[in-house]
SEFIGU-474163 format. One line per field, with one value per residue (C-alpha): residue number from 1; z, x, y; residue in one letter. Coordinates in steps of 0.05 Angstrom, whole numbers, plus 32768, in hexadecimal, padded with zeros to 4 digits. Layout:
% residues N
nr NUM|...;
c3 Z|...;
c1 X|...;
c2 Y|...;
rest a|...;
***
This chain:
% residues 421
nr 1|2|3|4|5|6|7|8|9|10|11|12|13|14|15|16|17|18|19|20|21|22|23|24|25|26|27|28|29|30|31|32|33|34|35|36|37|38|39|40|41|42|43|44|45|46|47|48|49|50|51|52|53|54|55|56|57|58|59|60|61|62|63|64|65|66|67|68|69|70|71|72|73|74|75|76|77|78|79|80|81|82|83|84|85|86|87|88|89|90|91|92|93|94|95|96|97|98|99|100|101|102|103|104|105|106|107|108|109|110|111|112|113|114|115|116|117|118|119|120|121|122|123|124|125|126|127|128|129|130|131|132|133|134|135|136|137|138|139|140|141|142|143|144|145|146|147|148|149|150|151|152|153|154|155|156|157|158|159|160|161|162|163|164|165|166|167|168|169|170|171|172|173|174|175|176|177|178|179|180|181|182|183|184|185|186|187|188|189|190|191|192|193|194|195|196|197|198|199|200|201|202|203|204|205|206|207|208|209|210|211|212|213|214|215|216|217|218|219|220|221|222|223|224|225|226|227|228|229|230|231|232|233|234|235|236|237|238|239|240|241|242|243|244|245|246|247|248|249|250|251|252|253|254|255|256|257|258|259|260|261|262|263|264|265|266|267|268|269|270|271|272|273|274|275|276|277|278|279|280|281|282|283|284|285|286|287|288|289|290|291|292|293|294|295|296|297|298|299|300|301|302|303|304|305|306|307|308|309|310|311|312|313|314|315|316|317|318|319|320|321|322|323|324|325|326|327|328|329|330|331|332|333|334|335|336|337|338|339|340|341|342|343|344|345|346|347|348|349|350|351|352|353|354|355|356|357|358|359|360|361|362|363|364|365|366|367|368|369|370|371|372|373|374|375|376|377|378|379|380|381|382|383|384|385|386|387|388|389|390|391|392|393|394|395|396|397|398|399|400|401|402|403|404|405|406|407|408|409|410|411|412|413|414|415|416|417|418|419|420|421;
c3 8000|7FF0|8028|8017|804C|803C|8062|8080|8047|800D|7FEC|7FA5|7FB2|7FCD|7F8E|7F64|7F8D|7F89|7F3E|7F34|7F67|7F48|7F83|7F59|7F19|7EE6|7EF7|7F10|7ED6|7EFF|7F15|7F61|7F83|7FC6|7FDB|7FBA|7FE3|8003|7FD3|7F96|7FAE|7FBF|7F7B|7F59|7F7F|7F74|7F30|7F50|7F22|7F3B|7F78|7FB2|7FD6|8020|8048|8092|80CD|80F2|812D|8104|80CE|80ED|80F0|80A8|8090|80B1|808D|804C|804D|8056|801E|7FEF|7FFF|7FF3|7FB7|7F94|7F95|7FA7|7FE0|7FEA|8031|8035|807A|8084|80BE|80D5|80D5|808B|8072|8070|8049|8019|800D|7FFD|7FCF|7FA7|7FA1|7F76|7F45|7F3D|7F69|7FB2|7FD3|7FCD|8019|804F|809B|80B9|80EE|80E8|80EF|80AB|808C|807E|8057|8032|801E|8008|7FDD|7FC1|7FD1|7FF3|7FE2|8012|8030|8037|8070|8064|809E|80BF|80D3|8112|8129|8136|816D|815E|816C|813D|8104|8113|810F|80C8|80AE|8082|806A|8078|8055|8077|805E|8087|80A9|80F4|811C|815D|818A|81BA|81E9|8226|826A|82B2|82BF|8308|8330|8358|838E|839F|838C|838E|8383|8347|834F|8354|8319|8324|831E|8367|837F|8357|8373|83BA|83B1|8394|83CD|8400|83E6|83FB|83B6|839B|8364|836F|8324|82E6|82A1|826D|825A|8247|822D|81EE|8213|8202|81EA|81D7|821D|823E|8211|8241|8275|8241|822A|8272|826E|822F|8200|81C6|8194|815C|815E|814F|8123|8139|811A|8141|8106|810F|80F2|80E0|8117|8156|8194|81C8|81BE|81EB|8235|823E|821F|824D|8289|8275|826C|82B1|82CE|82AD|82CE|8312|8311|82EF|830A|8328|8346|8366|833E|832A|82E1|82CE|828C|82AB|82A8|8264|8247|825E|82A4|82AC|8298|82C3|8301|82F9|82EF|832D|8357|8363|834E|8352|8311|82CB|828F|8256|821E|8211|81EA|822C|8252|8242|825A|829D|82A7|8294|82CB|82FD|8307|830F|82ED|82E2|82B5|82C5|829D|82A4|82DB|82C8|82DA|82C4|82C8|828D|827D|826C|8224|820A|81C1|81A4|816E|8140|8117|80D9|808F|8053|800B|7FD4|7FA4|7F6C|7F78|7F38|7F64|7F8E|7F89|7FA5|7FD9|7FF0|7FF4|8020|804F|8056|8057|8073|809E|80BA|80DE|8127|8115|80F0|8122|815B|8136|812E|8178|818A|8160|8174|81B6|81B3|81C7|818E|8163|8156|818E|8191|8198|81D0|81F3|81EF|8216|824D|8283|8274|82A5|8282|823E|8258|827E|823F|821B|8252|824D|8202|8209|8229|81EF|81A8|8169|815D|8125|80E1|80BE|809A|80C8|8101|80E2|80F3|813D|8157|814D|817D|81AD|81D8|81DD|81F4|822B|8240|8244|8271|829D|82A5|82B6|827A|825E|827C|8272|8251|8220|820D|81FE|81D5|81AC|81A0|8185|8157|813E|812F|810B|80E3|80CF|80BC|8097;
c1 8000|8019|8014|801C|802A|800C|801F|7FEE|7FF0|7FFA|7FB7|7FD1|7FFB|7FBD|7F98|7FD0|7FD3|7F88|7F88|7FC0|7FA2|7F5C|7F39|7F0E|7F2E|7F00|7EB8|7E8C|7E93|7E7A|7E31|7E2A|7E27|7E0A|7DD8|7DFC|7DFE|7E3E|7E40|7E3B|7E72|7EA0|7E94|7EA3|7EE4|7EFC|7F19|7F51|7F49|7F4A|7F65|7F47|7F63|7F54|7F61|7F6C|7F8C|7FC9|7FA0|7F75|7FA7|7FC0|7F7A|7F6B|7FAD|7F9D|7F5A|7F7A|7FAE|7F78|7F4F|7F8B|7F9C|7F56|7F41|7F82|7F6B|7FA0|7F93|7FB6|7FB1|7FC0|7FCE|7FB3|7FA8|7F61|7F54|7F64|7F39|7EF6|7F0C|7F38|7F00|7ECF|7F02|7F18|7EDD|7EB3|7EED|7EED|7F2A|7F35|7F30|7EFE|7EF6|7F06|7F03|7ED9|7EA9|7E5E|7E52|7E73|7E37|7E0C|7E41|7E54|7E0B|7DFF|7E3E|7E2D|7E70|7E5B|7E33|7E07|7E20|7DF4|7E0B|7DD0|7DC9|7E07|7DE0|7DC7|7E0F|7E19|7DFE|7DBF|7DDF|7E19|7DEA|7DBD|7DF9|7E0B|7DC3|7DA5|7D5C|7D5A|7D9C|7DDC|7E18|7E52|7E6F|7E73|7EB0|7EAF|7E7E|7E95|7E7A|7E91|7E83|7E91|7ED8|7EE3|7F23|7F13|7F46|7F1E|7ED9|7ED5|7E8A|7E60|7E3E|7DF3|7DCA|7DC7|7DF8|7DEA|7DFC|7E3D|7E51|7E40|7E6A|7EA3|7EA2|7EA2|7EE6|7F06|7F26|7F33|7EFF|7EBD|7EC0|7EE2|7EC8|7EF1|7ED4|7F06|7EF7|7ED7|7EAB|7EA2|7E5B|7E6E|7E84|7E4A|7E15|7DFF|7DEE|7DC8|7D9E|7D8B|7D62|7D3E|7D65|7D82|7DA9|7D77|7D31|7D2D|7CFB|7CD4|7D08|7D40|7D5C|7D68|7D3E|7D5C|7D35|7D5C|7D45|7D6A|7D46|7D0B|7CFE|7D32|7D69|7D58|7D59|7D9E|7DB8|7D9F|7DC2|7E03|7DFE|7DEB|7E28|7E57|7E8B|7E58|7E31|7E4A|7E8B|7E86|7E8C|7EC6|7EE2|7F28|7F24|7F41|7F4D|7F95|7F84|7F4A|7F75|7FB0|7F86|7F64|7FA6|7FC1|7F89|7F68|7F22|7EFE|7ED8|7EE4|7EB6|7EDF|7EE2|7F05|7F3C|7F5C|7F58|7FA0|7FB9|7F96|7FAC|7FF4|7FF1|7FE5|7F9B|7F6A|7F2B|7EE3|7EAE|7E65|7E2D|7E2A|7DF9|7DBF|7DBE|7D76|7D37|7D47|7D7E|7DC2|7DCD|7E13|7E25|7E37|7E6C|7E73|7EB0|7EAF|7EBE|7E9D|7E98|7EA7|7E6F|7EA2|7EC7|7ED2|7ED8|7E99|7E90|7ED6|7ED0|7E8C|7EA8|7EE1|7EB3|7E7D|7EA6|7EE9|7EDD|7E98|7EB4|7EC4|7F0D|7F15|7EEC|7F16|7F56|7F3B|7F2C|7F71|7F94|7F63|7F41|7EFE|7EBD|7EAC|7E6E|7E69|7E42|7E6C|7EAD|7E8E|7E75|7EBA|7ED5|7EA1|7ED5|7EF2|7ECD|7EE6|7ECD|7E8A|7E83|7E8B|7E5A|7E27|7E32|7E28|7DE7|7DC8|7DDF|7DCB|7DF5|7E11|7DE7|7E05|7DD7|7DFA|7DD8|7E04|7E3E|7E1A|7E15|7E5C|7E73|7E3D|7E2F|7E6D|7E7F|7E39|7E3D|7E81|7E66|7E2E|7E5C|7E8E|7E56|7E66|7E20|7DDB|7DC2|7D7D|7D8F|7DD1|7DAF|7D79|7DAE|7DD3|7D94|7D87|7DCE|7DCD|7D8A|7DA7|7DE4|7DB7|7D85;
c2 8000|8046|8078|80C2|80F7|813A|817A|81AB|81DC|81AD|81B8|81B9|817B|8158|8168|814B|810C|8103|810C|80DA|80AA|80A8|80CA|80F9|8110|812E|811D|80E5|80B4|8079|8077|8081|803F|8053|801F|7FE5|7FA6|7F8E|7F54|7F82|7FB1|7F77|7F58|7F9A|7FA2|7F5B|7F6A|7F92|7FCF|8016|803A|8060|809C|80A8|80E7|80DB|80FE|80E3|80C9|809A|808A|8048|802B|8040|8022|7FE0|7FDC|7FF3|7FBD|7F88|7FA7|7FA8|7F5F|7F46|7F71|7F84|7FCD|8000|8030|8072|808D|80D7|80F3|8139|8169|815E|81A9|81AD|8174|8197|81D4|81AC|817A|81B2|81D4|8197|8168|8198|819C|8150|8148|8135|80F1|80B9|80B6|80E8|80E7|811F|8137|8131|817C|8185|8161|819E|81C3|8183|8177|81BF|81BC|8177|8158|8117|80DA|80B3|8072|8034|8007|7FD8|7FA7|7FC3|8001|7FDF|7FD5|801F|804B|8073|80B6|80A8|8097|80D2|8100|80EB|80E9|811F|811A|80D0|80BE|80A9|80D0|80B5|8078|8088|8074|809C|80C2|80F7|812B|814F|8130|8140|8126|8117|8112|80D3|80E4|8123|8109|80BD|80B9|80D0|8113|811E|8131|817C|81B5|81C9|8183|8184|81C7|81B1|8172|819B|81CD|8194|817D|81BF|81C7|820C|8204|81DD|81CD|81E7|81F8|821B|825E|8294|82DA|82BD|828B|8242|8234|81ED|81D9|8200|81E2|81AA|81DF|8207|81CC|81BC|81FC|81E3|8210|81E8|8211|8200|81E3|8199|8176|8139|810B|812D|8154|819E|81D6|8219|823D|824E|822A|8253|8295|8289|827F|8248|8272|82AC|827E|8265|82AB|82BD|8280|8296|82DA|82BE|8290|82C0|82EF|831F|82E4|82A4|82A6|825D|8272|829F|82B8|82B6|826A|825C|8217|8215|822D|81FC|81C1|81D7|81E2|819E|817A|819D|8180|81C3|81AB|8168|8174|818F|818E|8174|8140|80FE|8122|8137|80F6|80E2|8126|811F|80D7|80E9|811E|80E5|80EF|80B5|80CC|80B7|80D5|80E6|8105|8151|8166|8192|81DC|81E3|81B8|818B|8159|8176|8163|8171|8176|8133|8132|80F6|80E6|80BB|80B4|80D7|80BE|80F0|80FF|8107|80C6|809E|8061|8061|8016|800A|8041|8028|7FE1|7FFA|8020|7FEB|7FAC|7FC1|7FFF|7FED|7FB0|7FA4|7F98|7FDA|8002|7FE6|7FF9|8040|8043|8028|805E|8095|8083|80A6|8083|8053|805B|8010|7FEE|7FAF|7FD6|8001|7FC2|7FA2|7FDD|7FDC|7FD2|8017|8046|8085|806E|8057|8098|80C1|8093|809E|80E9|80E6|80BE|80FC|8128|8138|813F|8183|81A2|8197|81C8|8202|8235|821C|8242|8283|8274|826F|82B8|82D2|8299|8290|82D9|82EA|82B6|82D1|8318|8301|82D8|8311|8342|836E|8365|835D|8316|8321|8359|8338|82F6|8319|833E|82FD|82DC|8318|8317|82CD|82D2|830C|82E2|82A7|82D2;
rest m|r|k|l|i|v|g|v|a|a|l|s|a|t|a|l|l|a|a|c|g|g|g|g|g|g|g|n|e|a|e|p|t|t|g|s|s|a|e|e|t|t|s|a|a|a|g|g|a|g|e|i|v|i|w|v|d|a|n|r|e|p|g|v|i|a|a|s|e|k|f|e|e|e|t|g|v|a|v|t|v|v|q|k|e|f|g|d|i|r|s|d|f|l|a|l|v|p|t|g|e|g|p|d|i|a|v|g|a|h|d|w|l|g|s|f|i|v|n|g|v|i|s|s|v|d|l|a|d|k|t|s|e|f|s|d|v|s|l|e|a|f|t|w|e|g|q|l|y|g|l|p|t|a|v|e|s|v|g|l|i|r|n|t|e|l|a|p|d|p|v|g|g|t|f|e|e|m|v|a|s|g|e|a|t|g|a|q|y|p|f|l|i|k|t|g|p|e|g|d|a|y|t|y|y|a|f|q|t|s|f|g|a|p|v|f|q|q|n|d|d|g|s|y|a|s|e|l|g|m|g|e|e|g|g|q|a|f|a|t|w|l|a|e|n|g|q|t|g|t|g|l|l|n|t|d|i|t|l|d|i|a|e|a|e|f|m|a|g|n|s|p|y|i|i|d|g|p|w|n|v|a|k|y|e|d|a|g|l|t|i|a|v|d|p|i|p|a|a|g|p|e|t|a|a|p|f|v|g|v|q|g|f|y|l|s|a|q|s|q|n|q|l|l|a|t|d|f|l|v|n|y|m|a|t|q|e|a|q|t|a|i|y|t|s|d|p|r|p|p|a|m|n|a|v|a|d|s|l|a|d|d|p|v|l|t|g|f|l|a|a|a|e|n|g|a|p|m|p|s|i|p|e|m|n|s|v|w|d|f|w|g|v|t|q|a|s|i|i|s|g|a|a|e|a|g|p|a|w|d|k|m|i|a|d|i|n|g|a|i|g;
***
């Protein structure tokens, strides 16, 4: 198998490699094969003709290479794995696929889905009877108007990470109980949440939803509408809570607590709790902490529902080798062996049920999975891009006391609607 390493800024080089490797190259000459059975795709690949190009980040590259080697051995089809910075994949994919270039398959996050659909750069993926092998939230995240547009691999959300030396027992279900437990430890901070001068709407979202204020309204099937859901009574209640617990209130929330400070104080043993994600588990364990993970307690009357992010693989709409690429995704990546390899090289909570079940003895992993079960996929609709510029900074201004809660929240809603409209 040929493995090509591509630098962060090598967009033109990527285009050349994709053109030479058969990733896109000049239009969709083959009919889309989405919906083909596993037997049909395997039969089509068995002739050994063609080549597929896969973009993947360094973390997941070892798992993809393992599946690619098996695919090459069994089908005779060449696979080129191109390592790219994860942060570059979305923009490069959007830039190259419409020109007929780019990869056949690319790793990505589910919240890219809306922009990919609008720009027509991806094809749907039919997992057939393998659909039932993946968690509901992972499938929901990659679904658009009833069609699945990605192969899920990992599910992640923030949870309440607990230093078991300071707090050996799980917290209660409410914010007040968590704070009381934290204060009882005598630690400097009852709990930590990264805020900073720009705010952190992503990390705060579980508290917001506990007031019944989702960022967008949801349809009956769980999909998101383009109407904001946080502009009514629940949003105002959340804004009031931010002010009451901000720097002119209880002081539990503070814009001086940046990401670096929150992590450093937690690792120093100065707080029993921090709201954070699985991406920092290794850092905390390397610092000598023994940790556990609990669902985030509710600040309002409803369940605290954090954003759930799902990672997976997309299929290019301009691939000339959709039969081969679909075969690879369905029969070589949608397997327990491949999904376990992905988890091993990039340890995020698995989307495949059997892999998650096999790791049931890991209390940190199961804790994050439990936290994610309360959550909902981050909206992948294009309107979500209009939210971020106003959301976090408004929360920060309320927490710091620089702005009055009600008027500041109303202005934020008007600004977001203006950006959407």
